[in-house]
SEDOTOR-362024 format. One record per residue (C-alpha): x, y, z; residue in one letter; residue number from 1. Coordinates in Angstrom, 2 decimals, padded with zeros to 5 digits. Layout:
<pts>
<pt><u>X</u><v>Y</v><w>Z</w><nupa>a</nupa><guba>NUM</guba></pt>
...
</pts>
This chain:
<pts>
<pt><u>-016.59</u><v>024.78</v><w>015.84</w><nupa>m</nupa><guba>1</guba></pt>
<pt><u>-016.84</u><v>021.84</v><w>018.40</w><nupa>d</nupa><guba>2</guba></pt>
<pt><u>-014.26</u><v>019.17</v><w>017.30</w><nupa>v</nupa><guba>3</guba></pt>
<pt><u>-014.19</u><v>017.16</v><w>020.70</w><nupa>s</nupa><guba>4</guba></pt>
<pt><u>-015.56</u><v>014.12</v><w>018.87</w><nupa>w</nupa><guba>5</guba></pt>
<pt><u>-012.20</u><v>013.79</v><w>016.91</w><nupa>i</nupa><guba>6</guba></pt>
<pt><u>-010.16</u><v>011.35</v><w>018.66</w><nupa>p</nupa><guba>7</guba></pt>
<pt><u>-006.87</u><v>012.95</v><w>017.97</w><nupa>f</nupa><guba>8</guba></pt>
<pt><u>-005.40</u><v>015.80</v><w>019.36</w><nupa>s</nupa><guba>9</guba></pt>
<pt><u>-004.39</u><v>019.02</v><w>017.28</w><nupa>e</nupa><guba>10</guba></pt>
<pt><u>-000.84</u><v>017.90</v><w>017.78</w><nupa>t</nupa><guba>11</guba></pt>
<pt><u>-001.53</u><v>014.28</v><w>016.57</w><nupa>q</nupa><guba>12</guba></pt>
<pt><u>-003.61</u><v>015.56</v><w>013.51</w><nupa>l</nupa><guba>13</guba></pt>
<pt><u>-000.55</u><v>017.90</v><w>012.38</w><nupa>l</nupa><guba>14</guba></pt>
<pt><u>001.60</u><v>014.58</v><w>012.66</w><nupa>i</nupa><guba>15</guba></pt>
<pt><u>-001.01</u><v>012.42</v><w>010.61</w><nupa>i</nupa><guba>16</guba></pt>
<pt><u>-001.34</u><v>015.07</v><w>007.81</w><nupa>y</nupa><guba>17</guba></pt>
<pt><u>002.24</u><v>015.72</v><w>007.71</w><nupa>v</nupa><guba>18</guba></pt>
<pt><u>003.21</u><v>011.92</v><w>007.56</w><nupa>v</nupa><guba>19</guba></pt>
<pt><u>000.51</u><v>011.46</v><w>004.79</w><nupa>f</nupa><guba>20</guba></pt>
<pt><u>002.05</u><v>014.24</v><w>002.67</w><nupa>f</nupa><guba>21</guba></pt>
<pt><u>005.38</u><v>013.01</v><w>003.12</w><nupa>g</nupa><guba>22</guba></pt>
<pt><u>004.45</u><v>009.09</v><w>002.33</w><nupa>a</nupa><guba>23</guba></pt>
<pt><u>002.58</u><v>010.52</v><w>-000.94</w><nupa>a</nupa><guba>24</guba></pt>
<pt><u>005.76</u><v>012.34</v><w>-001.86</w><nupa>l</nupa><guba>25</guba></pt>
<pt><u>007.75</u><v>009.41</v><w>-001.34</w><nupa>a</nupa><guba>26</guba></pt>
<pt><u>005.24</u><v>007.21</v><w>-003.32</w><nupa>k</nupa><guba>27</guba></pt>
<pt><u>005.15</u><v>009.98</v><w>-006.31</w><nupa>g</nupa><guba>28</guba></pt>
<pt><u>008.98</u><v>010.16</v><w>-006.62</w><nupa>i</nupa><guba>29</guba></pt>
<pt><u>010.19</u><v>006.58</v><w>-006.02</w><nupa>t</nupa><guba>30</guba></pt>
<pt><u>006.93</u><v>004.30</v><w>-006.25</w><nupa>g</nupa><guba>31</guba></pt>
<pt><u>007.16</u><v>002.89</v><w>-002.62</w><nupa>l</nupa><guba>32</guba></pt>
<pt><u>004.03</u><v>001.95</v><w>-001.24</w><nupa>g</nupa><guba>33</guba></pt>
<pt><u>002.10</u><v>004.67</v><w>000.68</w><nupa>f</nupa><guba>34</guba></pt>
<pt><u>001.09</u><v>002.42</v><w>003.85</w><nupa>s</nupa><guba>35</guba></pt>
<pt><u>004.76</u><v>001.02</v><w>003.97</w><nupa>t</nupa><guba>36</guba></pt>
<pt><u>006.06</u><v>004.71</v><w>004.22</w><nupa>a</nupa><guba>37</guba></pt>
<pt><u>003.56</u><v>005.80</v><w>006.56</w><nupa>c</nupa><guba>38</guba></pt>
<pt><u>003.36</u><v>003.06</v><w>008.75</w><nupa>l</nupa><guba>39</guba></pt>
<pt><u>006.67</u><v>003.31</v><w>011.22</w><nupa>p</nupa><guba>40</guba></pt>
<pt><u>005.96</u><v>007.07</v><w>011.84</w><nupa>f</nupa><guba>41</guba></pt>
<pt><u>002.56</u><v>007.09</v><w>012.75</w><nupa>l</nupa><guba>42</guba></pt>
<pt><u>002.75</u><v>003.79</v><w>014.56</w><nupa>v</nupa><guba>43</guba></pt>
<pt><u>005.82</u><v>005.55</v><w>016.91</w><nupa>l</nupa><guba>44</guba></pt>
<pt><u>003.46</u><v>008.83</v><w>017.26</w><nupa>a</nupa><guba>45</guba></pt>
<pt><u>000.08</u><v>007.05</v><w>017.96</w><nupa>l</nupa><guba>46</guba></pt>
<pt><u>000.30</u><v>003.13</v><w>018.14</w><nupa>g</nupa><guba>47</guba></pt>
<pt><u>-000.22</u><v>000.53</v><w>015.96</w><nupa>l</nupa><guba>48</guba></pt>
<pt><u>-004.10</u><v>-000.08</v><w>016.62</w><nupa>r</nupa><guba>49</guba></pt>
<pt><u>-004.72</u><v>003.73</v><w>015.90</w><nupa>e</nupa><guba>50</guba></pt>
<pt><u>-002.65</u><v>003.78</v><w>012.94</w><nupa>t</nupa><guba>51</guba></pt>
<pt><u>-004.42</u><v>001.02</v><w>010.97</w><nupa>l</nupa><guba>52</guba></pt>
<pt><u>-007.76</u><v>002.53</v><w>010.54</w><nupa>p</nupa><guba>53</guba></pt>
<pt><u>-006.36</u><v>005.83</v><w>009.28</w><nupa>l</nupa><guba>54</guba></pt>
<pt><u>-004.37</u><v>004.57</v><w>006.66</w><nupa>l</nupa><guba>55</guba></pt>
<pt><u>-007.12</u><v>002.33</v><w>004.98</w><nupa>l</nupa><guba>56</guba></pt>
<pt><u>-009.09</u><v>004.73</v><w>002.90</w><nupa>l</nupa><guba>57</guba></pt>
<pt><u>-006.21</u><v>006.74</v><w>001.35</w><nupa>p</nupa><guba>58</guba></pt>
<pt><u>-004.51</u><v>003.43</v><w>000.41</w><nupa>s</nupa><guba>59</guba></pt>
<pt><u>-007.48</u><v>001.95</v><w>-001.08</w><nupa>l</nupa><guba>60</guba></pt>
<pt><u>-008.46</u><v>004.98</v><w>-003.05</w><nupa>s</nupa><guba>61</guba></pt>
<pt><u>-004.91</u><v>005.03</v><w>-004.42</w><nupa>s</nupa><guba>62</guba></pt>
<pt><u>-004.82</u><v>001.36</v><w>-005.12</w><nupa>n</nupa><guba>63</guba></pt>
<pt><u>-008.00</u><v>001.46</v><w>-007.02</w><nupa>v</nupa><guba>64</guba></pt>
<pt><u>-006.95</u><v>004.57</v><w>-009.20</w><nupa>l</nupa><guba>65</guba></pt>
<pt><u>-003.58</u><v>002.63</v><w>-009.85</w><nupa>v</nupa><guba>66</guba></pt>
<pt><u>-005.28</u><v>-000.57</v><w>-011.03</w><nupa>m</nupa><guba>67</guba></pt>
<pt><u>-007.85</u><v>001.48</v><w>-013.31</w><nupa>r</nupa><guba>68</guba></pt>
<pt><u>-004.94</u><v>003.05</v><w>-015.01</w><nupa>d</nupa><guba>69</guba></pt>
<pt><u>-003.14</u><v>-000.13</v><w>-015.53</w><nupa>a</nupa><guba>70</guba></pt>
<pt><u>-005.58</u><v>-001.30</v><w>-017.65</w><nupa>g</nupa><guba>71</guba></pt>
<pt><u>-008.07</u><v>-004.45</v><w>-017.49</w><nupa>p</nupa><guba>72</guba></pt>
<pt><u>-007.96</u><v>-006.42</v><w>-014.55</w><nupa>l</nupa><guba>73</guba></pt>
<pt><u>-009.73</u><v>-010.00</v><w>-015.81</w><nupa>k</nupa><guba>74</guba></pt>
<pt><u>-006.38</u><v>-011.50</v><w>-016.62</w><nupa>a</nupa><guba>75</guba></pt>
<pt><u>-004.84</u><v>-010.59</v><w>-013.49</w><nupa>t</nupa><guba>76</guba></pt>
<pt><u>-007.96</u><v>-011.90</v><w>-011.35</w><nupa>v</nupa><guba>77</guba></pt>
<pt><u>-008.32</u><v>-015.27</v><w>-013.46</w><nupa>s</nupa><guba>78</guba></pt>
<pt><u>-004.63</u><v>-016.02</v><w>-012.94</w><nupa>r</nupa><guba>79</guba></pt>
<pt><u>-004.32</u><v>-015.10</v><w>-009.18</w><nupa>f</nupa><guba>80</guba></pt>
<pt><u>-007.87</u><v>-015.49</v><w>-007.78</w><nupa>w</nupa><guba>81</guba></pt>
<pt><u>-006.67</u><v>-018.28</v><w>-005.55</w><nupa>p</nupa><guba>82</guba></pt>
<pt><u>-004.16</u><v>-016.28</v><w>-003.90</w><nupa>m</nupa><guba>83</guba></pt>
<pt><u>-006.57</u><v>-013.10</v><w>-003.46</w><nupa>f</nupa><guba>84</guba></pt>
<pt><u>-009.10</u><v>-015.68</v><w>-001.93</w><nupa>l</nupa><guba>85</guba></pt>
<pt><u>-006.62</u><v>-017.09</v><w>000.40</w><nupa>a</nupa><guba>86</guba></pt>
<pt><u>-006.10</u><v>-013.25</v><w>001.79</w><nupa>q</nupa><guba>87</guba></pt>
<pt><u>-009.29</u><v>-013.16</v><w>003.33</w><nupa>i</nupa><guba>88</guba></pt>
<pt><u>-009.02</u><v>-015.69</v><w>006.21</w><nupa>p</nupa><guba>89</guba></pt>
<pt><u>-005.26</u><v>-014.60</v><w>006.66</w><nupa>g</nupa><guba>90</guba></pt>
<pt><u>-006.35</u><v>-010.98</v><w>007.20</w><nupa>v</nupa><guba>91</guba></pt>
<pt><u>-008.75</u><v>-012.03</v><w>009.61</w><nupa>f</nupa><guba>92</guba></pt>
<pt><u>-006.42</u><v>-014.29</v><w>011.34</w><nupa>l</nupa><guba>93</guba></pt>
<pt><u>-003.91</u><v>-011.36</v><w>011.56</w><nupa>g</nupa><guba>94</guba></pt>
<pt><u>-006.65</u><v>-009.03</v><w>013.00</w><nupa>l</nupa><guba>95</guba></pt>
<pt><u>-007.45</u><v>-011.72</v><w>015.68</w><nupa>w</nupa><guba>96</guba></pt>
<pt><u>-003.71</u><v>-011.81</v><w>016.79</w><nupa>l</nupa><guba>97</guba></pt>
<pt><u>-003.76</u><v>-007.78</v><w>016.75</w><nupa>l</nupa><guba>98</guba></pt>
<pt><u>-006.63</u><v>-007.78</v><w>019.20</w><nupa>n</nupa><guba>99</guba></pt>
<pt><u>-005.08</u><v>-010.51</v><w>021.28</w><nupa>w</nupa><guba>100</guba></pt>
<pt><u>-001.37</u><v>-009.66</v><w>021.21</w><nupa>l</nupa><guba>101</guba></pt>
<pt><u>000.17</u><v>-007.00</v><w>023.36</w><nupa>d</nupa><guba>102</guba></pt>
<pt><u>000.51</u><v>-003.76</v><w>021.22</w><nupa>g</nupa><guba>103</guba></pt>
<pt><u>004.17</u><v>-003.53</v><w>021.53</w><nupa>g</nupa><guba>104</guba></pt>
<pt><u>004.95</u><v>-007.03</v><w>020.46</w><nupa>l</nupa><guba>105</guba></pt>
<pt><u>002.83</u><v>-006.37</v><w>017.36</w><nupa>a</nupa><guba>106</guba></pt>
<pt><u>004.60</u><v>-003.20</v><w>016.42</w><nupa>a</nupa><guba>107</guba></pt>
<pt><u>008.12</u><v>-005.01</v><w>016.98</w><nupa>a</nupa><guba>108</guba></pt>
<pt><u>006.88</u><v>-007.46</v><w>014.29</w><nupa>i</nupa><guba>109</guba></pt>
<pt><u>005.96</u><v>-004.71</v><w>012.22</w><nupa>l</nupa><guba>110</guba></pt>
<pt><u>009.48</u><v>-003.49</v><w>012.61</w><nupa>g</nupa><guba>111</guba></pt>
<pt><u>010.88</u><v>-006.90</v><w>011.63</w><nupa>t</nupa><guba>112</guba></pt>
<pt><u>008.61</u><v>-006.89</v><w>008.52</w><nupa>v</nupa><guba>113</guba></pt>
<pt><u>009.93</u><v>-003.56</v><w>007.34</w><nupa>l</nupa><guba>114</guba></pt>
<pt><u>013.40</u><v>-004.04</v><w>007.87</w><nupa>i</nupa><guba>115</guba></pt>
<pt><u>013.04</u><v>-007.60</v><w>005.83</w><nupa>v</nupa><guba>116</guba></pt>
<pt><u>011.38</u><v>-005.73</v><w>003.03</w><nupa>y</nupa><guba>117</guba></pt>
<pt><u>013.56</u><v>-002.99</v><w>002.81</w><nupa>c</nupa><guba>118</guba></pt>
<pt><u>016.47</u><v>-005.26</v><w>003.03</w><nupa>v</nupa><guba>119</guba></pt>
<pt><u>014.71</u><v>-007.01</v><w>000.04</w><nupa>f</nupa><guba>120</guba></pt>
<pt><u>014.14</u><v>-003.84</v><w>-001.79</w><nupa>a</nupa><guba>121</guba></pt>
<pt><u>017.64</u><v>-002.74</v><w>-001.52</w><nupa>l</nupa><guba>122</guba></pt>
<pt><u>018.98</u><v>-006.16</v><w>-002.48</w><nupa>a</nupa><guba>123</guba></pt>
<pt><u>016.53</u><v>-006.74</v><w>-005.65</w><nupa>r</nupa><guba>124</guba></pt>
<pt><u>017.59</u><v>-010.28</v><w>-005.76</w><nupa>p</nupa><guba>125</guba></pt>
<pt><u>017.04</u><v>-012.11</v><w>-008.96</w><nupa>a</nupa><guba>126</guba></pt>
<pt><u>014.19</u><v>-014.62</v><w>-008.04</w><nupa>l</nupa><guba>127</guba></pt>
<pt><u>012.34</u><v>-017.38</v><w>-010.40</w><nupa>y</nupa><guba>128</guba></pt>
<pt><u>009.83</u><v>-019.47</v><w>-009.54</w><nupa>l</nupa><guba>129</guba></pt>
<pt><u>008.69</u><v>-022.33</v><w>-011.72</w><nupa>s</nupa><guba>130</guba></pt>
<pt><u>005.28</u><v>-022.29</v><w>-012.96</w><nupa>s</nupa><guba>131</guba></pt>
<pt><u>004.27</u><v>-025.51</v><w>-010.94</w><nupa>a</nupa><guba>132</guba></pt>
<pt><u>006.14</u><v>-024.11</v><w>-007.78</w><nupa>t</nupa><guba>133</guba></pt>
<pt><u>003.89</u><v>-020.59</v><w>-008.20</w><nupa>a</nupa><guba>134</guba></pt>
<pt><u>000.83</u><v>-022.53</v><w>-008.37</w><nupa>r</nupa><guba>135</guba></pt>
<pt><u>001.95</u><v>-024.43</v><w>-005.34</w><nupa>y</nupa><guba>136</guba></pt>
<pt><u>002.68</u><v>-021.27</v><w>-003.45</w><nupa>l</nupa><guba>137</guba></pt>
<pt><u>-000.39</u><v>-019.02</v><w>-004.31</w><nupa>r</nupa><guba>138</guba></pt>
<pt><u>-002.74</u><v>-020.11</v><w>-001.44</w><nupa>l</nupa><guba>139</guba></pt>
<pt><u>000.18</u><v>-020.05</v><w>001.54</w><nupa>p</nupa><guba>140</guba></pt>
<pt><u>001.50</u><v>-016.59</v><w>-000.01</w><nupa>c</nupa><guba>141</guba></pt>
<pt><u>-002.08</u><v>-015.18</v><w>-000.18</w><nupa>g</nupa><guba>142</guba></pt>
<pt><u>-002.69</u><v>-016.49</v><w>003.30</w><nupa>f</nupa><guba>143</guba></pt>
<pt><u>000.61</u><v>-015.33</v><w>004.97</w><nupa>v</nupa><guba>144</guba></pt>
<pt><u>000.35</u><v>-012.03</v><w>003.27</w><nupa>t</nupa><guba>145</guba></pt>
<pt><u>-003.27</u><v>-011.35</v><w>004.47</w><nupa>g</nupa><guba>146</guba></pt>
<pt><u>-002.25</u><v>-012.67</v><w>008.06</w><nupa>s</nupa><guba>147</guba></pt>
<pt><u>000.87</u><v>-009.94</v><w>008.10</w><nupa>v</nupa><guba>148</guba></pt>
<pt><u>-001.29</u><v>-007.30</v><w>006.97</w><nupa>n</nupa><guba>149</guba></pt>
<pt><u>-004.05</u><v>-008.01</v><w>009.69</w><nupa>g</nupa><guba>150</guba></pt>
<pt><u>-001.35</u><v>-008.02</v><w>012.37</w><nupa>l</nupa><guba>151</guba></pt>
<pt><u>000.80</u><v>-005.09</v><w>011.17</w><nupa>t</nupa><guba>152</guba></pt>
<pt><u>-000.86</u><v>-003.24</v><w>008.28</w><nupa>g</nupa><guba>153</guba></pt>
<pt><u>002.16</u><v>-004.05</v><w>006.03</w><nupa>s</nupa><guba>154</guba></pt>
<pt><u>000.62</u><v>-005.15</v><w>002.54</w><nupa>q</nupa><guba>155</guba></pt>
<pt><u>003.94</u><v>-006.26</v><w>000.82</w><nupa>v</nupa><guba>156</guba></pt>
<pt><u>005.50</u><v>-009.38</v><w>002.41</w><nupa>m</nupa><guba>157</guba></pt>
<pt><u>005.50</u><v>-012.08</v><w>000.92</w><nupa>p</nupa><guba>158</guba></pt>
<pt><u>003.42</u><v>-011.05</v><w>-002.13</w><nupa>v</nupa><guba>159</guba></pt>
<pt><u>005.89</u><v>-008.73</v><w>-003.43</w><nupa>m</nupa><guba>160</guba></pt>
<pt><u>008.68</u><v>-011.18</v><w>-003.84</w><nupa>p</nupa><guba>161</guba></pt>
<pt><u>006.25</u><v>-013.91</v><w>-004.86</w><nupa>y</nupa><guba>162</guba></pt>
<pt><u>005.04</u><v>-011.77</v><w>-007.85</w><nupa>l</nupa><guba>163</guba></pt>
<pt><u>008.29</u><v>-010.54</v><w>-008.80</w><nupa>l</nupa><guba>164</guba></pt>
<pt><u>009.84</u><v>-014.06</v><w>-009.10</w><nupa>s</nupa><guba>165</guba></pt>
<pt><u>007.10</u><v>-014.67</v><w>-011.64</w><nupa>l</nupa><guba>166</guba></pt>
<pt><u>009.01</u><v>-012.34</v><w>-014.44</w><nupa>q</nupa><guba>167</guba></pt>
<pt><u>005.61</u><v>-010.69</v><w>-015.02</w><nupa>l</nupa><guba>168</guba></pt>
<pt><u>005.26</u><v>-007.69</v><w>-017.48</w><nupa>q</nupa><guba>169</guba></pt>
<pt><u>005.41</u><v>-004.38</v><w>-015.53</w><nupa>p</nupa><guba>170</guba></pt>
<pt><u>001.64</u><v>-003.62</v><w>-016.45</w><nupa>q</nupa><guba>171</guba></pt>
<pt><u>000.72</u><v>-007.15</v><w>-015.01</w><nupa>q</nupa><guba>172</guba></pt>
<pt><u>002.80</u><v>-006.85</v><w>-011.94</w><nupa>l</nupa><guba>173</guba></pt>
<pt><u>001.21</u><v>-003.29</v><w>-011.09</w><nupa>v</nupa><guba>174</guba></pt>
<pt><u>-002.36</u><v>-005.00</v><w>-011.63</w><nupa>q</nupa><guba>175</guba></pt>
<pt><u>-001.76</u><v>-007.96</v><w>-009.48</w><nupa>a</nupa><guba>176</guba></pt>
<pt><u>000.02</u><v>-006.11</v><w>-006.45</w><nupa>i</nupa><guba>177</guba></pt>
<pt><u>-002.43</u><v>-003.47</v><w>-006.24</w><nupa>n</nupa><guba>178</guba></pt>
<pt><u>-005.22</u><v>-006.09</v><w>-006.69</w><nupa>a</nupa><guba>179</guba></pt>
<pt><u>-003.59</u><v>-007.90</v><w>-003.56</w><nupa>s</nupa><guba>180</guba></pt>
<pt><u>-003.55</u><v>-004.82</v><w>-001.62</w><nupa>f</nupa><guba>181</guba></pt>
<pt><u>-007.20</u><v>-003.65</v><w>-002.50</w><nupa>t</nupa><guba>182</guba></pt>
<pt><u>-008.35</u><v>-007.15</v><w>-001.29</w><nupa>v</nupa><guba>183</guba></pt>
<pt><u>-006.51</u><v>-006.67</v><w>001.99</w><nupa>s</nupa><guba>184</guba></pt>
<pt><u>-007.72</u><v>-003.44</v><w>002.82</w><nupa>s</nupa><guba>185</guba></pt>
<pt><u>-011.32</u><v>-004.18</v><w>001.86</w><nupa>v</nupa><guba>186</guba></pt>
<pt><u>-010.97</u><v>-006.83</v><w>004.40</w><nupa>m</nupa><guba>187</guba></pt>
<pt><u>-009.10</u><v>-004.78</v><w>006.77</w><nupa>m</nupa><guba>188</guba></pt>
<pt><u>-012.21</u><v>-002.17</v><w>006.54</w><nupa>v</nupa><guba>189</guba></pt>
<pt><u>-014.46</u><v>-004.79</v><w>007.41</w><nupa>i</nupa><guba>190</guba></pt>
<pt><u>-012.30</u><v>-006.31</v><w>010.13</w><nupa>g</nupa><guba>191</guba></pt>
<pt><u>-011.30</u><v>-003.01</v><w>011.78</w><nupa>l</nupa><guba>192</guba></pt>
<pt><u>-014.88</u><v>-001.90</v><w>011.98</w><nupa>t</nupa><guba>193</guba></pt>
<pt><u>-015.86</u><v>-005.08</v><w>013.78</w><nupa>q</nupa><guba>194</guba></pt>
<pt><u>-013.31</u><v>-004.42</v><w>016.21</w><nupa>l</nupa><guba>195</guba></pt>
<pt><u>-014.53</u><v>-001.00</v><w>016.78</w><nupa>g</nupa><guba>196</guba></pt>
<pt><u>-011.12</u><v>000.63</v><w>015.54</w><nupa>l</nupa><guba>197</guba></pt>
<pt><u>-012.60</u><v>002.04</v><w>012.46</w><nupa>l</nupa><guba>198</guba></pt>
<pt><u>-015.16</u><v>004.54</v><w>013.61</w><nupa>t</nupa><guba>199</guba></pt>
<pt><u>-016.94</u><v>007.54</v><w>011.77</w><nupa>v</nupa><guba>200</guba></pt>
<pt><u>-014.75</u><v>010.02</v><w>013.38</w><nupa>p</nupa><guba>201</guba></pt>
<pt><u>-011.64</u><v>008.07</v><w>012.65</w><nupa>v</nupa><guba>202</guba></pt>
<pt><u>-012.80</u><v>007.57</v><w>008.86</w><nupa>a</nupa><guba>203</guba></pt>
<pt><u>-013.43</u><v>011.45</v><w>008.88</w><nupa>v</nupa><guba>204</guba></pt>
<pt><u>-009.77</u><v>012.22</v><w>009.80</w><nupa>v</nupa><guba>205</guba></pt>
<pt><u>-008.77</u><v>009.62</v><w>007.04</w><nupa>s</nupa><guba>206</guba></pt>
<pt><u>-010.73</u><v>011.07</v><w>004.29</w><nupa>i</nupa><guba>207</guba></pt>
<pt><u>-009.59</u><v>014.69</v><w>004.90</w><nupa>v</nupa><guba>208</guba></pt>
<pt><u>-006.10</u><v>013.19</v><w>004.95</w><nupa>g</nupa><guba>209</guba></pt>
<pt><u>-006.71</u><v>012.85</v><w>001.30</w><nupa>l</nupa><guba>210</guba></pt>
<pt><u>-005.78</u><v>016.26</v><w>000.88</w><nupa>i</nupa><guba>211</guba></pt>
<pt><u>-002.28</u><v>016.17</v><w>001.82</w><nupa>p</nupa><guba>212</guba></pt>
<pt><u>-002.03</u><v>012.93</v><w>-000.21</w><nupa>v</nupa><guba>213</guba></pt>
<pt><u>-003.21</u><v>014.54</v><w>-003.32</w><nupa>y</nupa><guba>214</guba></pt>
<pt><u>-001.01</u><v>017.55</v><w>-002.96</w><nupa>f</nupa><guba>215</guba></pt>
<pt><u>002.12</u><v>015.25</v><w>-001.94</w><nupa>g</nupa><guba>216</guba></pt>
<pt><u>001.50</u><v>013.00</v><w>-005.12</w><nupa>i</nupa><guba>217</guba></pt>
<pt><u>001.23</u><v>016.23</v><w>-007.65</w><nupa>k</nupa><guba>218</guba></pt>
<pt><u>004.44</u><v>017.98</v><w>-005.93</w><nupa>i</nupa><guba>219</guba></pt>
<pt><u>006.35</u><v>014.97</v><w>-006.55</w><nupa>s</nupa><guba>220</guba></pt>
<pt><u>005.82</u><v>015.03</v><w>-010.21</w><nupa>s</nupa><guba>221</guba></pt>
<pt><u>007.79</u><v>018.35</v><w>-010.36</w><nupa>r</nupa><guba>222</guba></pt>
<pt><u>010.38</u><v>017.13</v><w>-007.67</w><nupa>l</nupa><guba>223</guba></pt>
<pt><u>011.16</u><v>014.03</v><w>-009.40</w><nupa>r</nupa><guba>224</guba></pt>
<pt><u>013.00</u><v>016.22</v><w>-012.34</w><nupa>e</nupa><guba>225</guba></pt>
<pt><u>015.10</u><v>017.61</v><w>-009.53</w><nupa>k</nupa><guba>226</guba></pt>
<pt><u>016.24</u><v>014.71</v><w>-007.34</w><nupa>f</nupa><guba>227</guba></pt>
<pt><u>017.41</u><v>011.30</v><w>-008.42</w><nupa>s</nupa><guba>228</guba></pt>
<pt><u>014.49</u><v>008.88</v><w>-007.69</w><nupa>p</nupa><guba>229</guba></pt>
<pt><u>017.15</u><v>006.14</v><w>-006.96</w><nupa>e</nupa><guba>230</guba></pt>
<pt><u>018.82</u><v>008.18</v><w>-004.41</w><nupa>m</nupa><guba>231</guba></pt>
<pt><u>015.58</u><v>009.17</v><w>-002.76</w><nupa>f</nupa><guba>232</guba></pt>
<pt><u>014.17</u><v>005.60</v><w>-002.72</w><nupa>r</nupa><guba>233</guba></pt>
<pt><u>017.40</u><v>004.38</v><w>-000.97</w><nupa>k</nupa><guba>234</guba></pt>
<pt><u>017.20</u><v>007.46</v><w>001.44</w><nupa>l</nupa><guba>235</guba></pt>
<pt><u>013.64</u><v>006.42</v><w>002.43</w><nupa>v</nupa><guba>236</guba></pt>
<pt><u>014.51</u><v>002.75</v><w>002.37</w><nupa>l</nupa><guba>237</guba></pt>
<pt><u>017.23</u><v>003.16</v><w>004.95</w><nupa>f</nupa><guba>238</guba></pt>
<pt><u>015.04</u><v>005.49</v><w>007.13</w><nupa>t</nupa><guba>239</guba></pt>
<pt><u>012.41</u><v>002.91</v><w>007.17</w><nupa>l</nupa><guba>240</guba></pt>
<pt><u>015.12</u><v>000.40</v><w>008.33</w><nupa>i</nupa><guba>241</guba></pt>
<pt><u>016.01</u><v>002.76</v><w>011.04</w><nupa>g</nupa><guba>242</guba></pt>
<pt><u>012.54</u><v>003.25</v><w>012.56</w><nupa>l</nupa><guba>243</guba></pt>
<pt><u>011.78</u><v>-000.60</v><w>012.02</w><nupa>g</nupa><guba>244</guba></pt>
<pt><u>014.92</u><v>-000.90</v><w>014.43</w><nupa>g</nupa><guba>245</guba></pt>
<pt><u>013.23</u><v>001.25</v><w>016.53</w><nupa>v</nupa><guba>246</guba></pt>
<pt><u>010.04</u><v>-000.44</v><w>016.75</w><nupa>l</nupa><guba>247</guba></pt>
<pt><u>011.92</u><v>-003.49</v><w>017.99</w><nupa>i</nupa><guba>248</guba></pt>
<pt><u>013.98</u><v>-001.89</v><w>020.33</w><nupa>m</nupa><guba>249</guba></pt>
<pt><u>010.88</u><v>-000.30</v><w>021.96</w><nupa>r</nupa><guba>250</guba></pt>
<pt><u>009.92</u><v>-003.65</v><w>022.78</w><nupa>l</nupa><guba>251</guba></pt>
<pt><u>012.92</u><v>-004.23</v><w>025.12</w><nupa>g</nupa><guba>252</guba></pt>
<pt><u>012.37</u><v>-001.17</v><w>027.04</w><nupa>f</nupa><guba>253</guba></pt>
<pt><u>008.68</u><v>-001.65</v><w>027.94</w><nupa>m</nupa><guba>254</guba></pt>
<pt><u>007.51</u><v>-002.56</v><w>031.37</w><nupa>p</nupa><guba>255</guba></pt>
</pts>
C-alpha cells in the first residue's frame, strides 16, 4: 500500500500515536486537557506548526462529547457569549503571529505558557472576581485566550483562571471551559486550513489518532482505581514544566 502521500515518516507516526494514547490516559486519570498533555511532546518531535493541526480533531471531538454529557448549553452561551466571540479575532491574530514569527520563538512562548499554567494548577490559588470585574474582563480574557491558542496551540490561559475565579458550579465550569475550547478549535480549523497547515493527509493522520485516544480513555478508567489520580496529576504537571523548560532553552541553542 502506497502511503507516500502521508507527510510523516513511520517513526513520526509512531510517536504521534503513542503521545495521543498517553495524553488520553492522562486526561482520563487526572482530568488534564488532552491538547495540553500532547503539545510539548509533539512540538519537540515534530515542530509547532506541524503539531497544531494534528491535535484539532481529537481535541474538538472530546470537547463536544464532554459538553453534551454536561447538560444544556444555553445558559453558558447566554452568560459567556462575549468572551467566546472575542476569541475569534484573537485566534486569527495568534495564527498570523505563528505564521510570521520564528518557529523556535513560538515554541519558547508555548513553553512559557505551559510552565505558567502548570504552576497555577499545582498551586491552586483561591481566586475570586466580583460580578462587575468579571463582566469587564470577558472580552480581554476571550481575546487573549484566542491569541495564545492561535500562536501556541494552548487553550487554557488565561480562560481557566478566569472561569475558576467566578466560583461556578462544577457542571457549568465544565460547560464553559469546553465551550471555550470548542470555539477556539473551530477557528483553528479554519485558520490552519487557510495557512495550508491542515491538509487532507494531515486530517487523515489526525482521524486515525482517535483510535489510540479512545483506548487511552478506556484504559484510564481502570487505572484510576489502581493509581492515585492526584499523584499522577502532579507527575504529569511536573513533566510538562520540564518539557516547557526544554522548549525555552532550545531557543538559546538555535543558530
